[in-house]
N, C-alpha and C positions, 0 to 999 in steps of 0.2 A: 501145642498141647502140653499140659503140665505133667511132669514126671512124678512118680510116686516113690518116696524114699523106701529103701529096702526094709521089709518087715512090717510095713504099714498097709492097712486096707486102703482101697481107692477112696478118694474124696466122695462124699455123698452129695449128689446134686438134686436129689428128689426132695419133695416136701417132707418126707419122713425124717430127713436129717435135721430139720429145723428145731424140733423139740429137743433132741440131744444137745444141739449146740446151745440153745437157751439154758438147758439144765446145767451144763458145765460152766457156762458164764455165770449163772446164778450161784454156783458153788464158790467160785472165786470171789464174788461180791460178798457172800455171806461170811466166808472165812476172814476176810479183811475187815468186815463190819464187826465181827467178834473181837478182832485184835484191838480195835479202838474203843470198844464199848466200856472197858473199865476206867477210861480216862475221867469222865465226869464223876465217877464213884470214888476216886482217890481221896478227896477231902473227907468223905464219910468214913473211909477206912482209917484215915489219920486220926480223926476225932474219936472214933470208937475204940481203937486199939493203941492210941498214943504212939503212932508211927512218926518217924522223922522223915525229912526230905530225902535223906540217904536211903532209908528203907524203901521209899516209893520208887526211887530210881533203880534200886536193885531188883524190885519186882518187875519194872518195865524192861530192864536189860536182860533179865532171865529169859524173857520171851524172845528178844532179838537174837541172843546167842544160841538158844535152842533151835530157832528157825534156821539160823545160819548153818548149824551142824546138820540139820535135816536136809537142807538144800545140797550140801556137799556130799552127803552119803546116799540120799535117795533120789537124787536128781534124775538119774536114768533108770531107776528100778522099774518103772512102768513100761519101759521099752522091752523088758525081759519077761515080766510076769503079767503084764496087761494093765490097762488104765483102770478098769473097774475094780479089781482086787485092792489096788493101792488106795483108790478113793474111798472104797467102803471101809477099809481099815482106818484111814485117816479120819473119816467122819465119826467112826466109833470112838476113837481117841478124843476127838473134839467134844463129843457129847459128854464123855467122862470129865474132861476139863471144865466144861460148863457146870456140871453137877458139883465138882469140887469148889468152884467159885461160889456157887449158891449156898453151900454148906460151910464155907470157910469160917474159922473161928480165930484166925490170927495170921501173922506174917508168914509163917512156914507154909500154911495151906495156900496162901496167895502165890507164893513163889512156885510151889508145886503145880498149881493150876496153870500158871503162865508157862512153865516148862513144857507141860503136856500140850498146851495150846500151840506153842512154837513148833514142837515136833510135828503135830498134826497139820499145821498150816504149811510148813515147809514141804512135807511129803505131798499134800493134796494140791498145792498150787503147781508143783511140777507136773503131776499127772493130769490135772484139769487143763493146764495150758497146752500140754502136748495133745490132749484129746481135741481141743479146739482147732489145732493145726491139722489133725487128722480129718476133721470134718469140713475143711475149707471147700467152698463152692467155687469152681473155676470161673463162674459168671460174676462172682463178687470177690476178686482177689484182694488180699490185705485185710479182710474182715477179722480173721482170727488174731492177727498181730495187733490190730487196733483194740480188739476186745481184751486181749492180755495186757495191753498198756493202760487202758482206762479203768478196767474193773478194779484193780487194787485201790487206787485213790478214791474212786467212786464208792467202793465198799467202806473204806475208812470214814468218809464223810457221812454215809448213811448210818454207820454204827454209832458214831459219836453223837449224831443228831437224835437218833432214836433213844439212846441211853439218856441224853440230856432231857428229853421230853418226859421220859419215865421218872427221872429224878424229880422233875417238877410236878407231875400229875399222878403217877402210879403209886399204889401202896407197896411198901417194902421194896424199893427199887433194887437193893442188893440181891434180891431173890428174883424179882419179876423180870429183870433184864436177861438173866441167864436162863430162866424158864422159857422165855420167848425164843431164845436162840436154840435151845434144845429141841423145841418143836420144829424150827426151821431145818436144822440138820437132820433130824429123824425123817422128816418129809422128803428131803433130798436123797437120803440113803434108800428109802423105799422106792422112790421114782427111778433111782439108778439101777436097781436090780434087774428089771426086764430089758434094759438097753443092750444093744449089741456091742461087743468088744471091737475096738477099732485098730487093734494091733495084734499080730501073731506072736505067741510066746516063743522065746528062744533062750538058750542056755546062757550062763554067765551072770546070773542075778547077784550072787554073793560077791563076785569080782567087781561088779559095777558099783558096789557100795563103798569101795575103797576111795577115800577122797583124793582127787587128782586135779586141783585147781591149776589151770594152764593159762599162760599169758605169752603168746607169740610176740616176736620183736615188734611187729607193726602195731599190735594191740597195746604193748607196753609203752610205745611212743605216744599213742593216743591217750592212754591212761595218765601219763605224766602231764600231758598238755591240759587235761580236764580234771586232774585229780584234786586240785585245791577247791574248785567249784563243787565237786561231788561231796567232798568232806564237809564243806560249809553248809550245804543244803540238808544233808542227812543229819548232821549234828544239830542244826537249828530245829529240824523236825523232831528229833529226839527230845530236845529241851521242851518244846511246846507240848509234846505228848505226855511227858512224865511230870514236869514241874509247871506246866501251863496253868492248871487250876490254882495252885498256890500262888503263882506269880500274878494271876488275875486278882486274887484277894488282896495281894500286896499293893497293886496299883489302884484298885477300887474296893476298899474295905467294906463299904456299905452296899456293894452290889449283890444281886441274888446268887444263891449257891450254884445255879446252873450256868452262870456266865462263863466259868472256866471251861466247860465243855463246848460252849459256843465259840470260844477263841480257836480251839483246835479244829472245830468244824469249819470255821472260816478258812483256815489254811488248806484243809483237804478239799473243800468245795471249790476253791479257786484252782487248786492244782489239777483237778480232773479235766476241766475244759481247756486248761493251758496245754496239757499234753496233746489234746486233739488239734488245737488251733496252731500249734507250732510244729506239727509233723511235716509241713511242707517247707519249712525254713532249712537253710543250710545248717548243719550240725553246729558249727562254730558260732554262727550268728545267734542261734537259739540259746546256746550255753552262755554267750556273752550277755545277752539281754537278761537271762536269769541271774547271772552273777551280779549285775548292776542292781537288779531288783532286790536281791538278798542284802546287798550293802545298804540300800535305803531302808530295808526292813529292820536291820540291826540298829540303824540310827533312830528310827521311829520307836523301837523297843526301848532304847535308852531314854528317849524323850518322854515316853509314857511313864518310865520309872521316876524321872525327876519332876515331871509336871503332874503326876497322878491323873493321867488322862486316858480313860478307857477308849476314847475315839482313836487316839494314837496307837493304842495297843491293838485294836482290831484292824486298823489300817496296816500296821506292821505285819500282822498275821496274814492278811490278804497278799501283801507283797512277798512274804516268805513263801506262800503257796504258789504264787506265780513263778518265783525263782526255783522252787522245787520241781515244778512241772517242766519248766523250760530247760533247766540244767540237766535233769535226768533224761529228758528226751534227747537233747543234743549230744550229751556225753555218751549215752548208751549207743546211739547210732554211730558215732565216730569210732567207738571201740569195736563194736560188732561188725561193722561194714569193712573193717580193715583186715579181717581174717576170712579164710575159706570156710565153707559150710561145715566141714568135718571138725573144725576147731571151735565152732561157735559155743558149744555146750560148756567146755572148760573155760572159755573166755568169759562167758556170762557168769559162771560160778565165781571166778576171780573178781569180777566187777562187784558182785554182791558181797563178797568177803569184805571189800573196802567199804561198801555202803553200810552194812549192818555193824561193822566195827565202829565206823564213824557215828552211827546212831547210838550205840550202847555205851561205849567206853567214855565219851565225853559226858553222857548223861550221868554215869556213876560219879565222875569227877565233879560235876556240878552239884550232885547230891551231897557228896562229902564236903564240898566247900560251903554249901548251905547249912549243913549240920554244924560246922565249925565256926563260920563267920556270918551266917545269915543268908537268906534267900536273895537279898539285895546285892550282896557281894557276888553270889553265884551268877545272877542275871547279868551284872556288869561284866564279869569275866567272860561269860558265854557270848554275849552280844559283841564284846570287843574282839574276841578271837574270830568269830564269824565274819566281822567286818574286815579284819586283816586278811583272812583267807579269800574272801570275795574280791578284795582289791588285788591280791596276787593272781587270782583266776582271771580277772578282767585284763590285767597287764599281760599275762601269758597268752591269752586268746587274741589280743590285738597285735602281738608281735608276729611277724611273718616268719614261719618256719623255713629253714634253709631248703628243705626238700620241696617247697612249693614255689620257689622262685623260677620263673620260666625263662628259658633261653630259646629265642626263636630259631627254628631250624631253617636251613637254606631254602627249602621249598614251602615255608609256612604259608606263602600266599596261595599255594595251589591245593593245600589240604588242611582241614581243621586240626589244631593241635590236640594231642591226646591229653586228657585231664589227669593230673597227678593227685587230685584231691581225694582223700580217703573217706570223707564224709558223704552221706547220702545226698543224692540229687533231690530237688523239690518233688519229683514224681515218685521217689522211693517210699513205699509204705513203712511205717514204724515197725521195728522188730519186736519179737516176743520178749517182754521183759519179765515174765515169770520164769524162773531159771529153768530153762533148759532142755527141753527134755527129749527132743527127738533125735539128738545126735549123741551117739555113744562116745564116751571120752576115750 
């Protein structure tokens, strides 16, 4: 029989729990859809307001850094004040961000909208992910963790695809995209009001907002082993999300305006099923396959740049998506499974510090390089660095850690050896990758 963490309501097993589960999953999807929706619109913003590549990467990175800050400060807030208040507040801020996007008249407004969006997304993903865990059905173990894992990348894919279609077919897409998202978030907020709270309030809300990223020694070892791969995939994802549309125009100048959005859609659309299909692999094997895929993706990206081949570009984006899904899945399992339950929240926060810094800071560097030397030079530098990191990751993962070398015991023939592997077994469900939130730091 499943135990119930302190402070949480018992899991819902009745059909009445299905609607709240779907609602919270849809909130995760919509939040991440909104995060990727501006990507196909960046070329319009650049043309309309004469923005540079550096400006675009600053807009992109403002979101990542704001989200990171929100994750570190509000990751466990819903444990104290409840899931519903945090979600309603975050959805309200998200609606304000969408309104600011729709009425933006320049770079400052775009940055402000992205900051608001990052804060709202960081707070809401924590609370929504925790609510999904609260609503776990003992008859379907692992469903909340899987939903938390797939929803973000599925949401990004849906958001960039919808925005790309609106750029192609809808009138005034710089307004239409955000008006549609406002309607979605308002509907979700209204639907959330009558739902039952899944956690009891407890004191310590202000204290819980003090950032305490933690990395126990076992998690630190796993992070070092997987760190190069994690940085490679997140940095490549940041490049495609921020400079992808401009890079697509560079590779295929005569292509349609919406092609830039389709490149990032390809990456995210491949990443989502990859997370699902690699969940049964050993963590190191999944991360190794992903690192090799990212190395090939960097090579194809360089090939597309020199051969002006959109086919190579989309193939590289697909391999980058596979790499992102496989490395993220394997690395996260290796890091989280190495620590006890009471330390998972802080460990997850530390993992995402690395991920979002790897996504935002290299993107700013690539934007600065593009502003000074051109987008071609920035793409060469980014793909080259990613290729080096992926190679280091593959070499590290194929090396046998000293701690895993087995020494047969005298009675090894009479009893099975105890495994020293810290990664999850094939039967272990994927952990919750939305930071956090049911374990107090």
